[in-house]
N, C-alpha and C positions, 0 to 999 in steps of 0.2 A: 381435548383428553390431555391430561399431566401425567407425563412418563416418569416424573423424577422418581428415583429410588430403584427403577428398574436397570437391569443391565441388557444390554446390546451387543452381542458378541464381547469382543474384550473391551466394551467402553460400558461404564458404569454411571448413569445419569445421576446428576447430584441435586440440580436446580435449574428451572426454566429461565433461560435468560431476556429472549424475548419470543413474541408469537407474530407472525406475518399470516397474509391470505393463504399461502400456500405450505408452508411449514412452520418449526417451531424449534429453536436453537436453546439447547442446555449445554450447560457445565458439565464436564464429567471428566470420568479419570480414566486413563488407558493404564490396564492392569499390567500387562507384561511390562512395559517401557514406562509404568508409575510415573505419568505425568499428565499435567491438565490439560484437557483439549476441550474443544466445543464440537458438539456433535448437531448436526442439523436432521431434524426428521421432518419426511415430508408427507403430507397428506394422500388421500386413495387417489386424486388427481393425476397424480406422478406417476408414470409409468417407471418402475426399476429398470427395466434395461435400459431406458434414454437415460436416466441419471448415472447408471454406470458407465456407458457409453461416454459421457461427461467428464467423469471421474478418470475415465482412461485417456481420454485427450488431455487432460492439463499433466498427465504424467511427462510429456515430452517437454513443458514450459521449464525454463530454467530462469528466466529473470527474476530478479529480486524481488519486485512488488507484486509478484502471483501470489497470492496465499499458498502455501501448501496444505497439499492433502491427505490425511495419513490413513484413511481407510474407508471402504465402503460394506454395505449390508444389507439386507431386507429383515425386518421384524414385522410378522403379522402383516405382511401382504405390503408394508410400507417402509420404502427406499431411506435410507439412513447413509451421512456422509459426517467422518470425521477430519477433522480440520484443525489448524492451529487455535488456539484461545486467543481473542484480542479484548483484553479487559476494557480499554478505553471507548470501545463502541465503534459504530459507524459513522461517516459524514453527516447520518438523517442525526444520529442522537448527538455529537458531537457540535454540530452546529444546528440548533432547531430553526433557527431565526434565518442567519444569514452570517457568513464568515468575512474577515477581513483580507482585504486584497494581498496583502504578503502571505498570508496561511494556503489562499487558493494559488497563488504563484509559485510556492512550493510544492504543492500536491498534484496539481495539474498535470505537469512533466513526468512524473512519476507514474499515474494511471496511464497515460499515452505513451508512457514506454512498453508497461504491461502489456498494453492493446496491439502496438507495433510489432511484439514479440510474439504474440499470438497469431497476429496475421502474417507474420511470416512464416509461421509453420501450418498456415491453412485453415485455421480456425477463428471463426467469429464469435462475437460474445452476445449482441443482440439483445443484452438483458442486462445492460449496465442501468444502474439508479444509484442515488446517495446509500442506500440499504445495504447494498454489497459492496461499497465500498469501506473497507476497516482502516482503522487508525490505531498505533502502537502508542507507547508513550510518549518517544520523542517526536511524536509528529508524524511518522511517515504512513504512507498509502497502500494499502495490500488491496487487489481485486480479486474477488470472489465468484461464484458461480458461473464460469465459463462451460459452456455448451448446454444449459439449462433452457429448455424453449421458453420464449418470452410471453410475456402477458399483452395480447394484441390491443388490449384498450388502456395501457401505460401509457402517459404522458411522455415516459421517456422514451418510448420505442418508435423508430423512424417511421414515416409514412406507409414505405413501401414494403415494410415486414408487415403491416397490419391488412396491407392490400394484397397479399401473398404475390408481392413481384420480385423480381430479379434484385439480388441484395450483393454488396461488397463492403469493403472498409469504409466506405461513406456513412452506411446505417450505423457502425457504431462511431463516428464522427457525430451525427445526430445524437445519440445516446450522451456523449461525453458534453455536448453541448447543452443539453437538457439537465446533465448534473451543474453545468458552471453556471446555467441561468439560476436554479434554486441556491447555490451558492452563494449569487448576488444578490438575489431579490426576498431569499427565506420562502419562495412559492417555487410550487412546479410549472414549467410550461402549460399551461391549460387555459383555453379562452372559452366563454361561454359558446355553447353548440346550441342551433335551433332547435326547436321541440321536435323530434322524430326524428333527429339526426341518428344516421348509423353512429353504435357506440365504439365501433373500431376507432381508432386514433389516426386522424386525417391531418392534425397538426393545424387548425385553423388559421386562415389568412389574418385574422385581426388580432393575433397573439399580442399581448400588450408590452413593449419595448422596455427592457429593465429599467431605463432612467424614468419613466413614468410612475415607477410603483417604488425607487430610490433617487431621489435627484442627485444623489453625490455619486453616483456611480459614474465615471469617466466616459466621454462619449466613444473614445475610442476602444475602451473595453467593449461596451455596447455592439458597438459595430463588429466585434469579432463574432460576439455569442450569438447575436442576429444572423450572421453567416453560416455559422455552424447548424442553425436550426433551420436553413433553408427547407422549403417543401421539395424542390427539385435536387435531385443527387448531388447533380454534376456542379450546382452551383455553391455544395459546401467544400471546404477542404478536403484535399485528396487523401489526409491520413489523419489519425488521433495526432502525432509528432506533429505536423505542419500547424495543427489547431493550438498545441501548445506552443511553439515559436510564435506564432500570432500574437497570443495572447503577452506573452515577456516581451514584444517588441511595443505593444500597446503600452504595456507596465514602465518604459522608457521614461513616459512623458508624466507619469502620476508621482505628485510629489512625495517624500518621504511619508509625512504625518498622514497624509491621505490614507497612502498603502495599508499602516498598520493600523489605524483607525478602527474602532471595532464598532459597526453600524447598530444605530438605534434608534427605536421605532418613533414617531412623532408622540406619541402619550409620553414615552419614558423623558423625551425632550421637555415637555410642557411642566412634567413634574419637577426636573432639576429645576426650570428656571423658576417655578414657584417656591422651590426651597429655599434656592439664594433669596428671592424676593423677602421672605419671611425672616432670613436670618438678618439682612439688612433693616428691616422695620425694628428686628428687636436689639440689635444693635445703636439703631437711633434713639429708641427709648430709655434704653440704659445710658447712655451719653448725656440724654437730656436730663434723668433724674438725678444724674450726678456720680452714678456707682462705677462710670467709667469715662475717660476722657479719650477726645482721640489722639493724645501723643501716646498715650498707656495701649491704646490699640494699634497706633505704627510701632511701637518698642516691642508689642510682644508678638509681633510677625515675624517668623524666621525668614532670615536673609538667605537667597539662593546658594547653594556650593553647587561647586563644579565637579562633578564625577567623571569617572573613565567613560568614554565612550568607544562607539565603534561604528565603521559605515557598514549598512545592510545593503545587500544586492539581490535580487530575485532571480529564483533560481530559472536557467534558459537552455538548459539542456535536459535531455530524454534520462542521461543517467541519474540513478536513485541517488539520493543523499545519503550518505553513510556515517553522516554526521547528527549527534543528537543536537535537537533544537526543540525551542520550547514552540507549543503548539499555537500561541498565541504572539507572539513575535518572529520578526525574520529572522535567519539564520546569520551570525556574522561570518565575515569573510574570514577562512581561516589557512594557514599554510600546513601542508603536510609532510612531515621529515620522517624519516625512516630510521630504526636503529638494529642493525643486526645482532643475533644473540647465537650462541653456537647450536647447531643441528643436534639432535640425539642418533646416535647409531641405530641403525634399524636392527630388529630381532625378528624372530617368526612370528611372535606376539608381541608389536611393537607397542611402547607409549611413548608417543613424540612429543618433543618439546619444541616449542615456538622458534622460529630461526628470524622473525620480524615482527617488532613489535610499532604499531604506527601510533604517530602523537599527532596532535595538533596545538597551536600555538595559537589564541587570540591575544589581541591587544587589552581584552578587559580585564584580565588576572594576570598576566603576561606569565603563568606558569604553564609549562609545556602537560597536556592532559591528556591521557593513550586513548586513542579511539577503540580500540578494541587488543587484547592479548589471547592467544590462546594458549590456556593454562595446560590443558592435557587433551590429548587426541590418540585415543587407544582401540584399536584395533578388536573389534567385537565380532567374535565367531557366533556366523544365525545357528538357530536350531538344528535347520538340516541344511548341509552344504552339499550342493549341487555342482560340480564342476563342469559348466556348458562350454562347448567348444567355441563357442562365437560371443561369450558375453562374461561381465565380469560384476558382480556387484560385491560392493565392501560396506561394512556397517561399523559406526565409529562411537564410541563414547567420548563427548565431548566435553570439554568446559571452558568457556569465554566468559573473559571479565571485558567489561564491568557487569554487574549483576543484572542490569536493566539496559535496555536500547536494542539497537539494531532496525532492520538487519545489514548486517554489514558485508554481506555478499553471499556467494554459493562455492559453496566446496566441490571441486573438480576432482577427477581422476586422470592422470597422464600417464599413458607408457609408449616412450617412444618408438619402440620395435613395431608396435603395431598401429600407432596413430595414422597413418595414410589409409588404414581400412577403416577406420570408425565409420558407422555412419548415424550412431545417436551415443550422444554423452549427455546424462542427466545428472545435473549437481543438487545438492543438499543445500537447503536455506541454512544460513549460519547466522544465529542471533546472539543473543545473553545468556549467561548461566550455563545450566546441565541441559546435556539434550542429545538425543541421538539423531548421527546424521548415516545416510543411505547415498550412497552414489552407485551410477552403472556406467558401464559402457558396452556398447555392442559393436562388432564387427562386422564387415562383409569378407566371407573365409574365399569366396569365388575368387579373386585374383592370387590368391596364396595357394602356391604347387605344394608346398610343404608344410608340416605343422610349425608352430613358431613357438620356441621357448621363451619365456620373459621372466627376471628373477628382480624387478622391482618396480616401483608404481611412485609416478611425482605425484603428488599433493598439491594442489593451488586454491587458494581463496580470490574469487575474482566476481567481478560485477556481473560479467556473462562469459562465457567461456571463452570468447575473442577476445575479453579487455586484459588489461595488465593486471600481473598479479600481487595482490595485497599480502598474501603472506604464501609460504610455500615450504614443504619439506619433501622428503622420501623416504619409502619404507622398503625392506625385503618382503617380496611375496612372490610365490614359485607359481608359475602358470605355465600350460600348454594350450596354445590356441590353435583351431582349425586342425586339430589331430583325426 
């Protein structure tokens, strides 16, 4: 059933993006915020209460590579979730066959960082697959569908999940290893099962090694993915981050030209060789007929020119890339410098000017290019303001340049007088263009004997709430806590 044209809560569905076995994804317009979003509508098999609990659990995740969720609702008994629109699509649509090693080396740490962050907050994914890892225009990865029950017969589901056994972070290591297997080979990690075998995924022992499918895959890379797909959870890497580190270490021995090469099927290779052979024959016939001479061929061949070049380095940390990178080539090594500008004076309804602009310099064009600049950050009054004693919610209309790209980090709020009491700090993911940002602080008023009055809020953009500040400013905001 196609719901295009219908309105679900605040979301007007404009057209179908994709349809899966358990849900359909629509492009939609969020009416109050007037922004484009994606809305996933689940079928009757999804329990709305389970989906809502999954959405609530994602609110505590502030890592930049977790896909932001904007809303939840139920329409005619079917749960739906609104989230950031990702026009590029998923890993599945971006690389339907196989991906270059350099692109995998950039994406893998980002996905691992999102999973590690969720594990730190006590949340396992258990449903990781190429279809729910989304890609933005610069090539950054975002993980969706945290907390949604997995399909037990999925080739990406760890065997212990299918057997209803105890699970931990190593189950998501298996899922990430299965995604890595498909990125390398173009195939899901499925082996032929004997007739009558239980459909639930048990990860057959005779799973084909990646090099048996694509011989160009380095042995060191194959060893990493096969360890991640071990049937015994204890034999896998302990965390997704450890898997990403092992992959980065294996990449150190991979030649640059092999890392950036786009994998091709044997059929395409034979077609290319055949085309070259035909051109050689045609050239020989023309030379024999006198219409062209070998000397003419030589003179018509352009001489190579020396172009600007740069050194490529595969990503090795869990910190998400904040620089725009072409999705088919590795990101150039960049140097980050900061240029301070004057901060705006706070007002009761402030308009915040940027205090810092990040620039990156590459040896390709030798021209400093801004990574991002906060053009405006205006405090927006919510429709109904409730002055909670232990909670602060701030909404901002923001404009960030350049017009495309990101994520650049998370916007966090800090109130020095109550920061020792903070139990939850929820940031807003900052990307490019015009956007609505919502940040939250929750404190424990138990240790506070008296009400605490504050008159300012510090705002910073960071990769995580514990990371270094990439942008900072202060606004005036009066609040009495714990009264």
